[in-house]
Structure formats: structure tokens, C-alpha cells
C-alpha positions, 0 to 999 in steps of 0.5 A, a space after each residue: 500500500 502506498 504511503 503518500 506524502 504532500 510536499 510543498 516547495 517555494 522559489 523566487 520567479 522574476 516578474 519584470 523582464 524589461 530590466 534584464 540586460 540593463 544596469 538594474 538587473 539586481 533590482 529585478 522584481 521577483 514573486 514567491 511561488 509555492 507549489 505542491 506535489 504528491 510523492 509515494 515514498 517510504 518515509 519523510 526522508 525518502 519523500 524529501 529525496 524524491 522531491 529533490 530528484 524530481 523537481 531539481 531538473 525543472 526548478 533551479 533554486 527551491 526550498 522544500 517548506 513542508 512535507 506531510 503525510 496524506 492519507 489516501 485510499 487510492 489515486 486514480 490517474 487518467 492519461 487523457 484526464 485534466 491537469 487539475 487534481 481533485 480530492 474526492 470523499 466517499 462514504 462506504 456504508 456497512 451494516 454494524 452486526 452488533 447494533 443493526 445500524 448502518 455505519 459510514 466509513 469515509 475514504 479519500 481518493 485523488 483523481 485528475 480531471 477537467 471539472 468536478 463533475 468529471 472527477 465525480 464520474 471517474 471515481 463513481 465508475 472506478 468504485 462501481 465494482 466495490 462490494 459495499 455501497 457508497 456515496 460520494 459526498 465531497 469533490 474539492 480542487 487541490 493545489 497539487 501540480 503533479 504526482 510522483 508514484 513509486 517506480 521500481 526502476 528508480 531504486 538500485 535494490 539488486 544483488 551486488 553480484 548482478 550489478 558487478 556483472 553488468 559493470 564487467 560486461 559494459 567495460 
């Protein structure tokens, strides 16, 4: 089961390009930009390392300002989906055997879509095969720009003998 961490970064971005190349280059106006990313990682340290690894190529000087665990039941990524990530709350309805009453258990999911309606429909379609009945209660826009799921190829967790064999073959 993935461990999702929400990482926030901050960096300075110039907003006045008219003064570039003049004597006033050191007085270029800058605005502070804050962005949020979701990372599947083992720990806070791993999440920080993955954020630096993924974001450093596109954003030169940035600081990680916050990393927090985000409890998600599932993340639905659609290739043809939108750029906006929505947090969807679904309540699963189960019967309590002791009291005979219905019990509602909340579950948070993330989905990319163009509109809240499309996000609702995608989650509803994905949950249609679940055994428990459910109702979707909330669909909220998030500030998440991108998601970095765990990728087995990023890790070098192979036996040392395998790594040594590859190096001798290449040399």
C-alpha cells in the first residue's frame, strides 16, 4: 500500500523582464511561488529525496517548506484526464452486526480531471465494482501540480553480484 506525502516547495520567479540586460538587473522584481506535489515514499526522508530528485531538473533554486503525510485510499490517474487534481471523499456504508445500524466509513481518493463533475464520474465508475455501497459526498480542487508514484526502476535494490556483472560486461 502506498504511503503518500504532500510536499510543498517555494522558489523565487522574476516578474519584470524589461530590466534584464540593463544596469538594474539586481533590482529585478521577483514573486514567491509555492507549489505542491504528491510523492509515494517510504518515509519523510525518502519523500524529501524524491522531491529534490524530481523537481531539481525543472526548478533551479527551491526550498522544500513542508512535507506531510496524506492519507489516501487510492489515486486514480487518467492519461487523457485534466491537469487539475481533485480530492474526492466517498462514504462506504456497512451494516454494524452488533447494533443493526448502518455505519459510514470515509475514504479519500485523488483523481485528475477537467471539472468536478468529471472527477465525480471517474471515481463513481472506478468504485462501481466495490462490494459495499457508497456515496460520494465531497469533490474539492487541490493545489497539487503533479504526482510522483513509486517506480521500481528508480531504486538500485539488486544483488551486488548482478551489478558487478553488468559493470564487467559494459567495460
